N, C-alpha and C positions, 0 to 999 in steps of 0.2 A: 306882832309882825308876820306872824304865820309860820314861823320857824319851828320845826319839831325837835326837842332835846330828848336823848335817849339815857334814861338813868342807868348807871353802871356802878360798879366798885372795883377797886385794884387792889384791894388788902394783901391776900398772899397770892395772887397770880400775876401780877406784872411787875411789881417791884422787887419783892422778896425773893424770888429764885435769883435774880442776878445781884442783887446786894450779897446774898448768901455766898453766891459762888465766887464773886468778887473779893469778899473779904476773906473767905477761906483759902483761896489760891495764892493770894499774897503774903498771909499771914497774920494780918489785922488782929490784934488783940481785942479791940473795942471798935463799934461802930458809933462814929461822931455824928452829931447833929448834920453837920456839913454833910457827911457821906448821904445821909438820908436825904438830904435836900437836892444832891447832884443826883441821886438815884431817881428821884421826881422828875428832876429837870429833863434828864436823858429820857424819860417815858415820854413827857410832855412833846419834848422835840421831835419824837418818833411819829406823832400822829401828822397825818398829810392835811393840805389843805382842802381837799375834798372831804376827807373826813369829818375835818371842822364845820365845812358848809353844810354838811348833813345832820349837825347838832350832836356829834359824836366826840367825847373827850379822851376815848382810848383806842389805840389800832386794833383793828381786826384780830381776833382770836388766833387766825392762821400764821400771824405773825410773831406769836409767843417767843419762839426760842431766838427770833434776831433780836426781840425787845430786850431778853434776858441777857444776850450777849452785849449789846450795848450799854445796857445798865451795868454789868458786871465791868467793862473796860471804864466806864467813867468813875465808878466807884474806887477801882483799882489807882486811876490817875490821881484821885483826892487821896487814897492811903498813902502814896510815893509822896505827894507834897507835903502830907502830917508826918511823914516819917514812920509810918505804920507798915511798910511793906517788905519785911526782913525776908523773905520766901524768895523774892525776885532776885535774877541774876541781870546783868547788862543786857544780856542777849534777850531775855524775856520782855523786857522793858521797851527796847529797841522795836518790836513787833508785837504789841499788846494783842492786838485782833487775832494773831494767828495762837499766839500763847493762850488766850481764853477758849478759842474754838477748839484746841487739843485738849482743854479739860473739861469741856462740856460732856453730859453723859449724852449716850446715843442708843434710844432704846430700840435696839435691834436684836433680835434674840435668835440665838442659832438652836438648832435641835438638839436634845439632850440624848437621843436615841436616834441611832442611824435607822433609816428604814431599809429594811432587807426584805425579800421573799424567802420564805422557808419553805423548800419543798421536801415532802418525806417520800 
């Protein structure tokens, strides 16, 4: 039918960062098959109709942090359902989006040495 499909893979890039983040911050001691399924489903649901129409099965790489966030939230919700979220308080559960956002690493580096002009 003339459509073009783009081969890609998601092994370590799209699913595992969010899966690990979600499991770690909620304190899950195991990753269940259901958590893996939920993580994959969260990724699949992030793909836009436009991306699908172009034959893409994963969102653009520029959305990777948002994807990881969404996967982490989905994994945490499943961990709660499974009784595997001992690190979460009621306040954390109330606003999982904000909780996960606060736990995400932000790669912004500050200078280690103050820049100064030395005059002699």
